[in-house]
C-alpha positions as CSV (number, residue, x, y, z in Angstrom):
1,M,80.5,166.3,71.8
2,M,80.4,162.5,71.4
3,A,77.2,160.6,72.2
4,K,77.0,158.0,74.9
5,S,76.4,155.4,72.3
6,S,79.8,156.1,70.7
7,Y,81.5,154.4,73.7
8,S,82.0,150.6,73.8
9,K,81.1,148.7,76.9
10,V,84.8,147.7,76.9
11,D,87.4,150.4,77.5
12,E,90.6,151.0,75.4
13,Y,92.5,148.5,77.5
14,G,90.0,145.7,77.2
15,F,88.2,146.1,80.6
16,E,84.4,145.8,80.7
17,R,82.9,148.9,82.0
18,P,80.7,148.5,85.1
19,T,76.9,148.8,84.7
20,N,76.9,152.1,86.7
21,F,79.6,153.6,84.5
22,N,79.1,157.3,84.1
23,Y,79.4,157.8,80.3
24,E,78.5,161.5,80.6
25,L,81.3,162.2,83.0
26,Y,83.7,160.1,80.9
27,D,82.7,162.0,77.7
28,H,83.3,165.3,79.4
29,F,86.8,164.1,80.5
30,M,87.8,162.6,77.2
31,S,86.8,165.6,75.1
32,S,89.5,167.6,76.8
33,Y,92.0,164.7,77.5
34,I,92.3,163.8,73.8
35,R,93.7,167.3,73.2
36,V,96.1,166.9,76.1
37,L,97.3,163.6,74.7
38,T,97.9,165.1,71.3
39,R,99.8,168.0,72.7
40,R,102.0,165.8,75.0
41,A,102.8,163.5,72.0
42,Q,103.9,166.5,69.9
43,R,106.1,167.8,72.7
44,W,107.8,164.5,73.4
45,N,108.3,164.0,69.7
46,T,109.9,167.4,69.3
47,L,112.6,166.6,72.0
48,K,112.9,162.9,71.5
49,Y,116.0,161.4,73.2
50,D,117.3,164.9,74.1
51,I,114.8,164.9,76.9
52,Y,116.8,162.4,78.9
53,K,119.7,164.8,79.1
54,K,117.6,167.4,80.8
55,P,116.5,166.0,84.2
56,S,114.2,169.0,85.2
57,T,112.4,169.0,81.8
58,L,112.2,165.2,82.0
59,K,110.5,165.2,85.4
60,R,108.0,167.8,84.3
61,F,107.2,165.9,81.1
62,I,106.8,162.6,82.9
63,R,104.4,164.2,85.4
64,K,102.3,165.4,82.5
65,G,102.2,161.9,81.0
66,I,104.3,159.8,78.7
67,P,102.7,159.1,75.3
68,S,101.5,155.4,75.1
69,D,103.4,154.7,71.9
70,I,106.8,155.4,73.7
71,R,105.8,154.4,77.2
72,T,107.6,151.1,77.1
73,A,111.0,152.6,75.9
74,A,110.6,155.4,78.4
75,W,109.8,153.2,81.4
76,M,112.8,150.9,80.5
77,H,115.1,154.0,80.3
78,I,113.9,156.1,83.3
79,S,113.6,153.1,85.7
80,G,117.0,151.6,85.1
81,A,115.4,148.4,83.7
82,E,117.3,148.9,80.4
83,D,120.6,149.1,82.4
84,I,120.1,145.9,84.4
85,K,118.9,144.1,81.2
86,N,122.0,145.1,79.3
87,S,124.4,144.2,82.2
88,S,122.7,140.9,83.0
89,T,124.7,137.7,82.6
90,F,121.6,135.9,81.4
91,T,119.1,136.9,78.8
92,Y,115.3,136.7,79.5
93,R,115.0,133.9,76.9
94,T,117.7,131.9,78.7
95,M,116.0,132.4,82.1
96,K,112.6,131.5,80.7
97,Q,114.0,128.1,79.5
98,K,114.8,127.2,83.2
99,I,111.2,127.1,84.4
100,S,110.9,123.7,86.1
101,N,109.7,124.0,89.7
102,Q,106.3,122.3,89.6
103,S,105.0,123.9,92.8
104,I,105.7,127.4,91.5
105,I,104.1,126.5,88.2
106,D,101.0,125.2,89.9
107,I,100.5,128.2,92.1
108,I,100.9,130.6,89.2
109,E,98.5,128.6,87.0
110,I,95.8,128.8,89.7
111,D,96.1,132.6,89.6
112,L,96.0,133.0,85.9
113,P,92.3,132.8,85.4
114,R,91.8,135.1,88.4
115,T,93.8,137.9,86.8
116,F,91.5,140.5,85.3
117,P,88.6,138.2,84.4
118,D,86.7,141.3,83.3
119,N,89.3,142.0,80.6
120,I,88.7,140.6,77.2
121,Y,92.4,140.2,76.4
122,F,92.9,137.9,79.4
123,S,89.6,136.1,79.3
124,S,89.5,135.3,75.6
125,H,93.0,136.0,74.2
126,E,95.2,133.1,73.5
127,H,98.6,134.8,74.0
128,L,98.3,137.1,77.1
129,P,97.7,134.4,79.8
130,G,100.6,132.6,78.4
131,M,102.8,135.7,78.4
132,L,101.6,136.4,82.0
133,F,102.7,132.9,83.1
134,N,106.1,133.2,81.4
135,V,107.0,136.5,83.1
136,L,105.7,135.4,86.5
137,A,107.4,132.0,86.4
138,T,110.7,133.3,85.0
139,F,110.8,135.9,87.7
140,A,109.9,133.4,90.4
141,H,112.7,131.0,89.4
142,Q,115.4,133.6,89.3
143,N,114.4,135.5,92.5
144,K,114.5,132.8,95.2
145,E,113.7,135.3,98.1
146,V,110.4,136.4,96.5
147,S,109.5,133.5,94.2
148,Y,105.8,134.2,93.5
149,C,103.5,136.4,95.5
150,Q,99.9,137.1,94.9
151,G,99.5,140.7,93.6
152,L,102.4,140.3,91.2
153,N,100.0,138.9,88.6
154,Y,98.0,142.1,88.5
155,I,101.1,144.2,88.2
156,V,102.4,142.0,85.3
157,G,99.0,141.9,83.7
158,L,98.9,145.7,83.4
159,L,102.6,145.8,82.4
160,L,101.7,143.5,79.5
161,L,98.7,145.7,78.5
162,A,101.0,148.7,78.4
163,T,104.1,147.2,76.8
164,K,102.6,144.3,74.9
165,D,106.1,142.8,75.4
166,E,107.1,139.9,77.6
167,E,110.8,140.8,77.9
168,S,110.2,144.4,78.8
169,S,107.6,143.4,81.4
170,F,110.0,141.0,83.1
171,W,112.7,143.7,83.5
172,L,110.2,146.3,84.7
173,L,108.8,143.8,87.2
174,K,112.4,143.1,88.4
175,I,113.1,146.8,88.9
176,L,109.7,147.3,90.8
177,V,110.2,144.3,93.1
178,E,113.9,144.5,93.8
179,K,114.6,148.3,93.6
180,I,111.5,150.4,94.0
181,L,109.5,148.2,96.4
182,P,112.1,146.2,98.4
183,Q,110.8,143.6,100.8
184,Y,107.2,144.1,99.8
185,Y,106.8,140.6,98.3
186,I,108.9,138.5,100.6
187,V,107.2,136.0,102.9
188,T,107.3,138.4,105.9
189,M,106.2,141.4,103.8
190,T,108.5,143.6,106.0
191,G,108.7,146.4,103.5
192,L,104.9,146.6,103.1
193,L,104.3,146.5,106.9
194,T,106.9,149.3,107.4
195,D,105.2,151.4,104.7
196,L,101.8,151.0,106.3
197,D,103.3,152.5,109.4
198,V,104.9,155.3,107.3
199,L,101.5,156.0,105.8
200,D,99.9,156.1,109.3
201,E,102.4,158.8,110.4
202,L,102.0,160.8,107.2
203,V,98.1,160.8,107.5
204,H,98.5,161.8,111.2
205,K,100.8,164.7,110.1
206,Y,98.7,166.0,107.1
207,E,95.2,165.0,108.0
208,P,94.9,164.5,111.8
209,L,91.1,164.5,111.8
210,V,91.0,161.7,109.3
211,H,93.7,159.8,111.2
212,R,91.8,160.1,114.5
213,H,88.5,159.1,112.8
214,I,90.0,156.0,111.2
215,H,91.7,154.9,114.4
216,N,88.5,155.5,116.4
217,I,86.5,153.3,114.0
218,G,89.3,150.7,114.3
219,M,90.2,150.1,110.6
220,P,93.8,148.9,110.3
221,W,95.5,150.5,107.3
222,A,96.3,147.0,106.0
223,M,92.6,146.5,105.6
224,G,92.0,149.7,103.6
225,T,95.2,150.2,101.7
226,T,97.1,146.9,101.2
227,K,96.0,146.6,97.6
228,W,97.3,150.3,97.0
229,F,100.8,149.2,97.8
230,I,100.9,145.5,96.7
231,C,99.1,146.0,93.4
232,L,100.3,149.5,92.8
233,F,96.7,150.7,92.4
234,S,95.9,148.2,89.7
235,E,92.5,146.8,90.3
236,V,92.0,149.9,92.5
237,L,92.0,152.9,90.1
238,P,91.1,153.3,86.4
239,T,93.8,151.9,84.1
240,E,94.8,155.2,82.5
241,T,95.1,156.8,85.9
242,V,97.3,153.8,87.0
243,F,99.6,154.2,84.0
244,R,100.0,157.9,84.7
245,I,100.9,157.1,88.2
246,W,103.4,154.4,87.1
247,D,105.0,157.0,84.7
248,C,106.1,158.9,87.8
249,L,106.8,155.8,89.9
250,F,109.4,154.5,87.5
251,Y,111.2,157.8,87.6
252,E,110.7,159.2,91.1
253,G,110.4,156.1,93.1
254,S,108.1,154.8,95.8
255,K,107.3,158.3,97.3
256,I,104.7,158.4,94.5
257,I,102.7,155.7,96.2
258,F,102.5,157.8,99.3
259,R,101.6,160.9,97.3
260,V,98.7,159.0,95.7
261,A,97.6,157.6,99.0
262,L,97.5,161.0,100.6
263,T,95.7,162.6,97.7
264,L,93.0,159.9,97.6
265,I,92.4,160.4,101.4
266,R,92.3,164.2,101.0
267,L,89.9,164.0,98.0
268,H,87.6,161.7,100.1
269,K,88.1,163.5,103.5
270,D,84.4,164.5,103.9
271,K,83.1,161.0,102.9
272,I,85.6,159.3,105.3
273,L,84.5,161.6,108.2
274,Q,80.8,160.8,107.5
275,T,81.3,157.1,108.0
276,S,80.3,155.7,111.4
277,E,81.3,152.1,111.4
278,L,83.9,149.7,109.8
279,G,81.8,148.5,106.9
280,E,80.9,152.0,105.8
281,L,84.6,153.0,106.0
282,I,85.9,150.0,104.0
283,T,83.2,150.7,101.3
284,C,84.3,154.3,101.2
285,F,87.9,153.2,100.4
286,R,86.7,150.6,97.8
287,E,84.7,153.3,96.0
288,M,87.4,155.9,95.7
289,K,88.0,154.9,92.1
290,N,84.6,156.5,91.2
291,H,85.6,160.0,92.2
292,P,85.4,162.4,89.2
293,S,89.0,163.7,89.9
294,V,90.3,160.1,89.9
295,I,88.6,159.3,86.5
296,N,90.1,162.5,85.1
297,C,93.6,161.2,85.4
298,H,95.2,164.5,84.2
299,Q,93.4,166.4,87.0
300,F,94.3,163.7,89.4
301,M,98.0,163.9,88.6
302,N,97.9,167.6,89.2
303,D,96.2,166.9,92.5
304,I,98.9,164.5,93.5
305,F,101.5,167.2,93.4
306,K,99.3,169.8,95.1
307,L,97.6,167.8,97.8
308,S,100.4,165.6,99.1
309,G,102.7,168.2,100.6
310,N,106.4,168.5,100.2
311,L,107.1,164.8,100.2
312,S,110.7,163.7,99.4
313,N,112.3,160.3,99.1
314,S,114.6,161.3,102.1
315,T,111.6,161.9,104.3
316,I,110.2,158.4,103.4
317,D,113.6,156.8,104.0
318,K,113.9,158.3,107.4
319,L,110.4,157.1,108.4
320,R,111.2,153.6,107.0
321,I,114.3,153.4,109.2
322,K,112.2,154.5,112.2
323,Y,109.5,151.9,111.7
324,G,111.7,149.2,110.2
325,K,113.8,149.2,113.4
326,K,110.6,148.5,115.4
327,K,110.1,145.3,113.5
328,L,113.6,143.9,114.1
């Protein structure tokens, strides 16, 4: 077993570990997870591109984790980002050359130093902040309806840490904003508000005690879970856990967000029910990232598909229609 001192104060993605970081718990997790990663890499390498011809096998493999060295190519393929890139009239390089709107430039530049200040690659790296700006500004100029919305900086920041590639990050962002999460980032945030209502109904169905307790205390779902939806759990959960969630999100769509949300609530059910006022409840939601099962991303992904019920995209779509109409 590895000693505590063998771990840096900075994790593998460049984030500084908090002062209360549980090295013993992390050591226990990593001793088994390294074997999982090795085994998954071998399985993916055996099938290679044949895996994309077998949907049932592909879904199972994705849920068990995409190896980091092929994650960029896999995300581009399974999300449809590769298709829209190949069919686009304009290349990313051409679109990047059209950055000119000074008000957009100014807003994005204000957010750059706020993006992961606890990450050494963003705080001291010469290239990543520039790459972050390029992706955000290029997207803002070509998508007039969304332009730039706070929260996108965190998503692109993690995309860059995963892909290390500007162009792939741009096309993956485009898929997320325009296909997987429609109307989340427009001025009215209609899609987000609808999905908060959908979450409310799902919690009422699966965890009525928790639903009643949260409503009795008076915490709007927007207060406790907006970051879950807008930032896709970046800045909310450990990075490796977020990437495992995104593996599934790019293939299975936005129902994964609801699966994760329900799982987090079910794992923390007892703690939620023990709270007695708003401040305690908000703190409980903020500290969910410290749960041992959340840190153990492999266990957490198993929990997601065990604890979130039989949740389908069609169920989510029906609920979105129901609550979306209320907002018209």
